[in-house]
Biotite code that builds the C-alpha atoms (Angstrom):
import biotite.structure as struc

atoms = struc.array([
    struc.Atom([20.631, 88.495, -109.793], chain_id="A", res_id=1, res_name="MET", atom_name="CA", element="C"),
    struc.Atom([22.223, 85.478, -111.393], chain_id="A", res_id=2, res_name="SER", atom_name="CA", element="C"),
    struc.Atom([22.168, 82.129, -109.669], chain_id="A", res_id=3, res_name="GLU", atom_name="CA", element="C"),
    struc.Atom([25.942, 82.131, -109.179], chain_id="A", res_id=4, res_name="SER", atom_name="CA", element="C"),
    struc.Atom([26.056, 85.469, -107.349], chain_id="A", res_id=5, res_name="SER", atom_name="CA", element="C"),
    struc.Atom([23.961, 84.546, -104.314], chain_id="A", res_id=6, res_name="ALA", atom_name="CA", element="C"),
    struc.Atom([24.508, 82.755, -101.050], chain_id="A", res_id=7, res_name="LEU", atom_name="CA", element="C"),
    struc.Atom([22.212, 79.995, -99.819], chain_id="A", res_id=8, res_name="GLU", atom_name="CA", element="C"),
    struc.Atom([21.436, 80.961, -96.216], chain_id="A", res_id=9, res_name="VAL", atom_name="CA", element="C"),
    struc.Atom([19.677, 79.090, -93.420], chain_id="A", res_id=10, res_name="ALA", atom_name="CA", element="C"),
    struc.Atom([19.012, 80.597, -89.998], chain_id="A", res_id=11, res_name="LEU", atom_name="CA", element="C"),
    struc.Atom([18.011, 77.686, -87.771], chain_id="A", res_id=12, res_name="VAL", atom_name="CA", element="C"),
    struc.Atom([16.930, 77.569, -84.125], chain_id="A", res_id=13, res_name="ALA", atom_name="CA", element="C"),
    struc.Atom([16.636, 74.388, -82.083], chain_id="A", res_id=14, res_name="ALA", atom_name="CA", element="C"),
    struc.Atom([12.894, 74.187, -82.712], chain_id="A", res_id=15, res_name="ASP", atom_name="CA", element="C"),
    struc.Atom([12.492, 75.579, -86.241], chain_id="A", res_id=16, res_name="ARG", atom_name="CA", element="C"),
    struc.Atom([13.971, 77.049, -89.371], chain_id="A", res_id=17, res_name="THR", atom_name="CA", element="C"),
    struc.Atom([13.665, 80.772, -88.695], chain_id="A", res_id=18, res_name="VAL", atom_name="CA", element="C"),
    struc.Atom([14.571, 81.892, -92.238], chain_id="A", res_id=19, res_name="TRP", atom_name="CA", element="C"),
    struc.Atom([16.106, 80.364, -95.321], chain_id="A", res_id=20, res_name="SER", atom_name="CA", element="C"),
    struc.Atom([16.661, 81.663, -98.799], chain_id="A", res_id=21, res_name="GLY", atom_name="CA", element="C"),
    struc.Atom([19.059, 83.355, -101.156], chain_id="A", res_id=22, res_name="ARG", atom_name="CA", element="C"),
    struc.Atom([21.052, 86.382, -100.050], chain_id="A", res_id=23, res_name="ALA", atom_name="CA", element="C"),
    struc.Atom([23.852, 88.626, -101.194], chain_id="A", res_id=24, res_name="THR", atom_name="CA", element="C"),
    struc.Atom([25.373, 89.239, -97.754], chain_id="A", res_id=25, res_name="MET", atom_name="CA", element="C"),
    struc.Atom([25.238, 88.046, -94.151], chain_id="A", res_id=26, res_name="VAL", atom_name="CA", element="C"),
    struc.Atom([26.535, 90.051, -91.187], chain_id="A", res_id=27, res_name="ILE", atom_name="CA", element="C"),
    struc.Atom([26.971, 88.355, -87.818], chain_id="A", res_id=28, res_name="ALA", atom_name="CA", element="C"),
    struc.Atom([28.881, 88.912, -84.585], chain_id="A", res_id=29, res_name="ARG", atom_name="CA", element="C"),
    struc.Atom([31.280, 86.142, -83.626], chain_id="A", res_id=30, res_name="THR", atom_name="CA", element="C"),
    struc.Atom([33.396, 85.843, -80.505], chain_id="A", res_id=31, res_name="VAL", atom_name="CA", element="C"),
    struc.Atom([36.288, 87.205, -82.622], chain_id="A", res_id=32, res_name="GLU", atom_name="CA", element="C"),
    struc.Atom([34.257, 90.204, -83.856], chain_id="A", res_id=33, res_name="GLY", atom_name="CA", element="C"),
    struc.Atom([31.835, 91.102, -86.622], chain_id="A", res_id=34, res_name="ASP", atom_name="CA", element="C"),
    struc.Atom([31.998, 89.150, -89.857], chain_id="A", res_id=35, res_name="VAL", atom_name="CA", element="C"),
    struc.Atom([30.515, 89.947, -93.247], chain_id="A", res_id=36, res_name="GLY", atom_name="CA", element="C"),
    struc.Atom([30.002, 87.072, -95.649], chain_id="A", res_id=37, res_name="VAL", atom_name="CA", element="C"),
    struc.Atom([29.759, 87.566, -99.399], chain_id="A", res_id=38, res_name="LEU", atom_name="CA", element="C"),
    struc.Atom([29.823, 85.054, -102.233], chain_id="A", res_id=39, res_name="ARG", atom_name="CA", element="C"),
    struc.Atom([33.222, 83.365, -102.448], chain_id="A", res_id=40, res_name="GLY", atom_name="CA", element="C"),
    struc.Atom([33.975, 83.744, -98.727], chain_id="A", res_id=41, res_name="HIS", atom_name="CA", element="C"),
    struc.Atom([36.583, 81.343, -97.384], chain_id="A", res_id=42, res_name="ALA", atom_name="CA", element="C"),
    struc.Atom([35.240, 78.349, -95.460], chain_id="A", res_id=43, res_name="PRO", atom_name="CA", element="C"),
    struc.Atom([34.687, 79.246, -91.825], chain_id="A", res_id=44, res_name="MET", atom_name="CA", element="C"),
    struc.Atom([33.204, 77.886, -88.628], chain_id="A", res_id=45, res_name="LEU", atom_name="CA", element="C"),
    struc.Atom([32.894, 80.314, -85.740], chain_id="A", res_id=46, res_name="SER", atom_name="CA", element="C"),
    struc.Atom([31.049, 80.797, -82.452], chain_id="A", res_id=47, res_name="LEU", atom_name="CA", element="C"),
    struc.Atom([28.363, 83.479, -82.411], chain_id="A", res_id=48, res_name="LEU", atom_name="CA", element="C"),
    struc.Atom([27.696, 85.826, -79.526], chain_id="A", res_id=49, res_name="THR", atom_name="CA", element="C"),
    struc.Atom([24.255, 86.871, -78.301], chain_id="A", res_id=50, res_name="ASP", atom_name="CA", element="C"),
    struc.Atom([23.714, 89.496, -80.978], chain_id="A", res_id=51, res_name="ALA", atom_name="CA", element="C"),
    struc.Atom([21.975, 90.602, -84.150], chain_id="A", res_id=52, res_name="VAL", atom_name="CA", element="C"),
    struc.Atom([22.313, 88.802, -87.486], chain_id="A", res_id=53, res_name="VAL", atom_name="CA", element="C"),
    struc.Atom([21.514, 90.674, -90.695], chain_id="A", res_id=54, res_name="GLU", atom_name="CA", element="C"),
    struc.Atom([20.806, 88.953, -93.995], chain_id="A", res_id=55, res_name="ILE", atom_name="CA", element="C"),
    struc.Atom([20.549, 91.030, -97.170], chain_id="A", res_id=56, res_name="VAL", atom_name="CA", element="C"),
    struc.Atom([18.259, 89.136, -99.514], chain_id="A", res_id=57, res_name="THR", atom_name="CA", element="C"),
    struc.Atom([18.585, 88.912, -103.284], chain_id="A", res_id=58, res_name="GLU", atom_name="CA", element="C"),
    struc.Atom([15.699, 91.363, -103.548], chain_id="A", res_id=59, res_name="GLU", atom_name="CA", element="C"),
    struc.Atom([17.618, 93.919, -101.468], chain_id="A", res_id=60, res_name="GLY", atom_name="CA", element="C"),
    struc.Atom([15.572, 93.720, -98.283], chain_id="A", res_id=61, res_name="SER", atom_name="CA", element="C"),
    struc.Atom([17.235, 92.990, -94.957], chain_id="A", res_id=62, res_name="THR", atom_name="CA", element="C"),
    struc.Atom([16.175, 90.195, -92.639], chain_id="A", res_id=63, res_name="VAL", atom_name="CA", element="C"),
    struc.Atom([17.136, 91.071, -89.071], chain_id="A", res_id=64, res_name="THR", atom_name="CA", element="C"),
    struc.Atom([17.162, 88.535, -86.260], chain_id="A", res_id=65, res_name="ALA", atom_name="CA", element="C"),
    struc.Atom([18.413, 88.166, -82.700], chain_id="A", res_id=66, res_name="ALA", atom_name="CA", element="C"),
    struc.Atom([20.350, 85.003, -81.884], chain_id="A", res_id=67, res_name="VAL", atom_name="CA", element="C"),
    struc.Atom([21.340, 83.613, -78.505], chain_id="A", res_id=68, res_name="ASP", atom_name="CA", element="C"),
    struc.Atom([24.843, 82.536, -79.448], chain_id="A", res_id=69, res_name="GLY", atom_name="CA", element="C"),
    struc.Atom([25.408, 79.500, -81.600], chain_id="A", res_id=70, res_name="GLY", atom_name="CA", element="C"),
    struc.Atom([27.543, 78.882, -84.670], chain_id="A", res_id=71, res_name="PHE", atom_name="CA", element="C"),
    struc.Atom([28.008, 80.254, -88.153], chain_id="A", res_id=72, res_name="ILE", atom_name="CA", element="C"),
    struc.Atom([29.307, 77.948, -90.859], chain_id="A", res_id=73, res_name="SER", atom_name="CA", element="C"),
    struc.Atom([30.367, 79.098, -94.322], chain_id="A", res_id=74, res_name="VAL", atom_name="CA", element="C"),
    struc.Atom([31.276, 76.636, -97.052], chain_id="A", res_id=75, res_name="ALA", atom_name="CA", element="C"),
    struc.Atom([30.809, 76.770, -100.802], chain_id="A", res_id=76, res_name="GLY", atom_name="CA", element="C"),
    struc.Atom([28.504, 79.833, -100.807], chain_id="A", res_id=77, res_name="ASP", atom_name="CA", element="C"),
    struc.Atom([26.288, 78.203, -98.181], chain_id="A", res_id=78, res_name="ARG", atom_name="CA", element="C"),
    struc.Atom([25.852, 79.938, -94.854], chain_id="A", res_id=79, res_name="VAL", atom_name="CA", element="C"),
    struc.Atom([24.316, 78.136, -91.889], chain_id="A", res_id=80, res_name="SER", atom_name="CA", element="C"),
    struc.Atom([23.523, 80.061, -88.739], chain_id="A", res_id=81, res_name="ILE", atom_name="CA", element="C"),
    struc.Atom([22.634, 77.716, -85.892], chain_id="A", res_id=82, res_name="LEU", atom_name="CA", element="C"),
    struc.Atom([21.397, 78.971, -82.540], chain_id="A", res_id=83, res_name="SER", atom_name="CA", element="C"),
    struc.Atom([19.455, 77.426, -79.696], chain_id="A", res_id=84, res_name="GLU", atom_name="CA", element="C"),
    struc.Atom([17.071, 80.380, -79.871], chain_id="A", res_id=85, res_name="HIS", atom_name="CA", element="C"),
    struc.Atom([16.604, 82.870, -82.714], chain_id="A", res_id=86, res_name="ALA", atom_name="CA", element="C"),
    struc.Atom([13.850, 85.379, -83.445], chain_id="A", res_id=87, res_name="GLU", atom_name="CA", element="C"),
    struc.Atom([13.150, 87.570, -86.440], chain_id="A", res_id=88, res_name="LEU", atom_name="CA", element="C"),
    struc.Atom([12.868, 91.243, -85.498], chain_id="A", res_id=89, res_name="ALA", atom_name="CA", element="C"),
    struc.Atom([9.170, 91.309, -86.409], chain_id="A", res_id=90, res_name="GLU", atom_name="CA", element="C"),
    struc.Atom([8.515, 88.439, -83.961], chain_id="A", res_id=91, res_name="GLU", atom_name="CA", element="C"),
    struc.Atom([10.048, 90.278, -81.008], chain_id="A", res_id=92, res_name="ILE", atom_name="CA", element="C"),
    struc.Atom([7.807, 92.118, -78.556], chain_id="A", res_id=93, res_name="ASN", atom_name="CA", element="C"),
    struc.Atom([9.843, 95.257, -77.870], chain_id="A", res_id=94, res_name="LEU", atom_name="CA", element="C"),
    struc.Atom([8.062, 96.047, -74.590], chain_id="A", res_id=95, res_name="ASP", atom_name="CA", element="C"),
    struc.Atom([8.736, 92.503, -73.336], chain_id="A", res_id=96, res_name="GLN", atom_name="CA", element="C"),
    struc.Atom([12.404, 92.717, -74.399], chain_id="A", res_id=97, res_name="ALA", atom_name="CA", element="C"),
    struc.Atom([12.783, 95.991, -72.487], chain_id="A", res_id=98, res_name="ARG", atom_name="CA", element="C"),
    struc.Atom([11.109, 94.450, -69.427], chain_id="A", res_id=99, res_name="ALA", atom_name="CA", element="C"),
    struc.Atom([13.423, 91.431, -69.684], chain_id="A", res_id=100, res_name="ASP", atom_name="CA", element="C"),
    struc.Atom([16.411, 93.801, -69.783], chain_id="A", res_id=101, res_name="LEU", atom_name="CA", element="C"),
    struc.Atom([15.238, 95.627, -66.658], chain_id="A", res_id=102, res_name="GLU", atom_name="CA", element="C"),
    struc.Atom([14.754, 92.331, -64.812], chain_id="A", res_id=103, res_name="ILE", atom_name="CA", element="C"),
    struc.Atom([18.195, 91.066, -65.883], chain_id="A", res_id=104, res_name="ALA", atom_name="CA", element="C"),
    struc.Atom([19.868, 94.316, -64.815], chain_id="A", res_id=105, res_name="GLN", atom_name="CA", element="C"),
    struc.Atom([18.177, 94.137, -61.395], chain_id="A", res_id=106, res_name="ALA", atom_name="CA", element="C"),
    struc.Atom([19.553, 90.659, -60.651], chain_id="A", res_id=107, res_name="HIS", atom_name="CA", element="C"),
    struc.Atom([23.127, 90.177, -59.542], chain_id="A", res_id=108, res_name="PRO", atom_name="CA", element="C"),
    struc.Atom([25.464, 88.208, -61.764], chain_id="A", res_id=109, res_name="VAL", atom_name="CA", element="C"),
    struc.Atom([25.892, 84.645, -60.545], chain_id="A", res_id=110, res_name="ASP", atom_name="CA", element="C"),
    struc.Atom([29.011, 82.485, -60.826], chain_id="A", res_id=111, res_name="SER", atom_name="CA", element="C"),
    struc.Atom([27.891, 81.232, -64.267], chain_id="A", res_id=112, res_name="ASN", atom_name="CA", element="C"),
    struc.Atom([27.342, 84.778, -65.634], chain_id="A", res_id=113, res_name="ASN", atom_name="CA", element="C"),
    struc.Atom([23.653, 84.006, -66.232], chain_id="A", res_id=114, res_name="ASN", atom_name="CA", element="C"),
    struc.Atom([22.657, 87.569, -65.353], chain_id="A", res_id=115, res_name="GLY", atom_name="CA", element="C"),
    struc.Atom([25.186, 88.970, -67.799], chain_id="A", res_id=116, res_name="GLU", atom_name="CA", element="C"),
    struc.Atom([23.994, 86.606, -70.520], chain_id="A", res_id=117, res_name="ARG", atom_name="CA", element="C"),
    struc.Atom([20.349, 87.568, -69.904], chain_id="A", res_id=118, res_name="ALA", atom_name="CA", element="C"),
    struc.Atom([21.346, 91.225, -70.312], chain_id="A", res_id=119, res_name="ILE", atom_name="CA", element="C"),
    struc.Atom([23.171, 90.494, -73.611], chain_id="A", res_id=120, res_name="ARG", atom_name="CA", element="C"),
    struc.Atom([20.212, 88.491, -74.925], chain_id="A", res_id=121, res_name="GLN", atom_name="CA", element="C"),
    struc.Atom([17.673, 91.205, -74.079], chain_id="A", res_id=122, res_name="ALA", atom_name="CA", element="C"),
    struc.Atom([19.921, 93.888, -75.573], chain_id="A", res_id=123, res_name="GLU", atom_name="CA", element="C"),
    struc.Atom([20.302, 91.847, -78.777], chain_id="A", res_id=124, res_name="ALA", atom_name="CA", element="C"),
    struc.Atom([16.528, 91.509, -79.095], chain_id="A", res_id=125, res_name="ARG", atom_name="CA", element="C"),
    struc.Atom([16.075, 95.266, -78.617], chain_id="A", res_id=126, res_name="ILE", atom_name="CA", element="C"),
    struc.Atom([18.817, 96.054, -81.181], chain_id="A", res_id=127, res_name="ARG", atom_name="CA", element="C"),
    struc.Atom([17.253, 93.682, -83.708], chain_id="A", res_id=128, res_name="ALA", atom_name="CA", element="C"),
    struc.Atom([13.915, 95.509, -83.506], chain_id="A", res_id=129, res_name="VAL", atom_name="CA", element="C"),
    struc.Atom([15.602, 98.918, -83.684], chain_id="A", res_id=130, res_name="GLU", atom_name="CA", element="C"),
    struc.Atom([17.717, 97.936, -86.716], chain_id="A", res_id=131, res_name="LYS", atom_name="CA", element="C"),
    struc.Atom([14.692, 96.578, -88.547], chain_id="A", res_id=132, res_name="ALA", atom_name="CA", element="C"),
    struc.Atom([12.796, 99.881, -88.253], chain_id="A", res_id=133, res_name="ARG", atom_name="CA", element="C"),
])
């Protein structure tokens, strides 16, 4: 793949760079819906939901991660995905994610929707592992 046909992508959590490298496509879920980013995409800044992010690398493999909200920024074939917490699918303990989902579903939703958010986060972690299989 030529240098000019790839995106420079960084997936960054509050405490670390989760993944960075060259990619041909990024798929993420924003509050407005799913977005696919290819080379030449218009500049964009959008809020992410608690969901799965997929990055198709130059080599053709797919990096799958779960993010707890955040932002996606696209400018000049550079994609930055910023989230307070992000995990690669291979870092996620599926049994723990399922247990977290059960706990979140058992607790009533409070006035800040924390229970609902915990459900979305656990579901995103489970989906990330399932997509990576």
